[in-house]
C-alpha positions as CSV (number, residue, x, y, z in Angstrom):
1,M,0.0,0.0,0.0
2,N,2.5,2.7,-1.1
3,L,0.6,5.8,-2.1
4,D,3.8,7.9,-2.3
5,L,3.2,8.9,1.3
6,P,6.0,9.2,3.8
7,N,6.1,6.0,5.9
8,E,4.9,8.0,8.9
9,F,1.6,8.6,7.1
10,Q,1.0,5.0,5.9
11,D,-0.8,4.1,9.1
12,V,-3.0,7.2,9.0
13,Y,-4.0,6.1,5.5
14,K,-4.8,2.6,6.9
15,V,-7.2,4.1,9.5
16,L,-8.9,6.3,7.0
17,D,-9.2,3.4,4.6
18,L,-10.7,1.1,7.3
19,G,-13.2,3.9,8.2
20,A,-14.2,4.1,4.6
21,L,-14.8,0.4,4.4
22,K,-16.6,0.3,7.7
23,Y,-18.8,3.4,7.3
24,G,-18.8,4.0,3.5
25,A,-16.7,6.2,1.4
26,N,-17.1,9.9,2.2
27,S,-19.7,9.1,4.9
28,W,-18.0,11.7,7.1
29,I,-18.8,14.5,4.6
30,R,-22.5,13.5,4.7
31,G,-22.4,13.6,8.5
32,E,-23.1,9.9,8.9
33,H,-21.3,8.6,12.0
34,F,-19.6,11.9,12.2
35,N,-22.0,14.1,14.1
36,H,-20.7,16.1,17.0
37,R,-21.8,13.6,19.6
38,D,-20.3,10.5,17.8
39,N,-17.1,12.3,17.0
40,H,-16.6,13.5,20.6
41,A,-17.3,10.0,21.9
42,S,-14.9,8.4,19.5
43,M,-12.1,10.9,20.2
44,S,-12.6,10.6,24.0
45,R,-12.5,6.8,23.8
46,H,-9.4,6.7,21.7
47,L,-7.7,9.3,23.9
48,A,-8.6,7.4,27.1
49,E,-7.2,4.2,25.5
50,A,-3.9,5.9,24.7
51,Y,-3.8,7.5,28.2
52,N,-4.1,4.0,29.6
53,F,-1.1,2.8,27.5
54,K,-3.2,0.8,25.1
55,K,-1.2,0.4,21.9
56,E,-3.7,-1.5,19.7
57,D,-7.3,-0.7,18.8
58,E,-9.4,-3.8,19.1
59,E,-10.8,-3.5,15.5
60,S,-7.9,-2.3,13.5
61,G,-4.9,-3.4,15.6
62,L,-3.5,0.1,15.1
63,D,-2.6,2.7,17.8
64,P,-5.6,4.5,19.2
65,L,-3.8,7.8,18.7
66,L,-3.9,7.2,14.9
67,H,-7.7,7.0,15.2
68,L,-7.8,10.2,17.3
69,A,-5.6,11.9,14.7
70,C,-7.8,10.8,11.8
71,R,-11.0,12.1,13.6
72,L,-9.3,15.4,14.1
73,I,-8.2,15.6,10.5
74,L,-11.8,14.8,9.3
75,W,-13.2,17.3,11.8
76,Y,-10.9,20.0,10.4
77,Y,-12.3,19.5,6.9
78,C,-15.9,19.4,7.9
């Protein structure tokens, strides 16, 4: 999965790709699963997991901070 992204951003892409598979491509633009309440709950959950030294999300196996970062990126563009 090399998209000519720096290695540091490959995992960010993985999280975004998994989200598109789980929720549907561009569902965040339509506000599906990305309303204020759902977004806050997701970000809080992933931050709490990272705060408690959890290194792998149960669904993706990736660091919860990556999920938090992706939520923030999508929120920025909404």
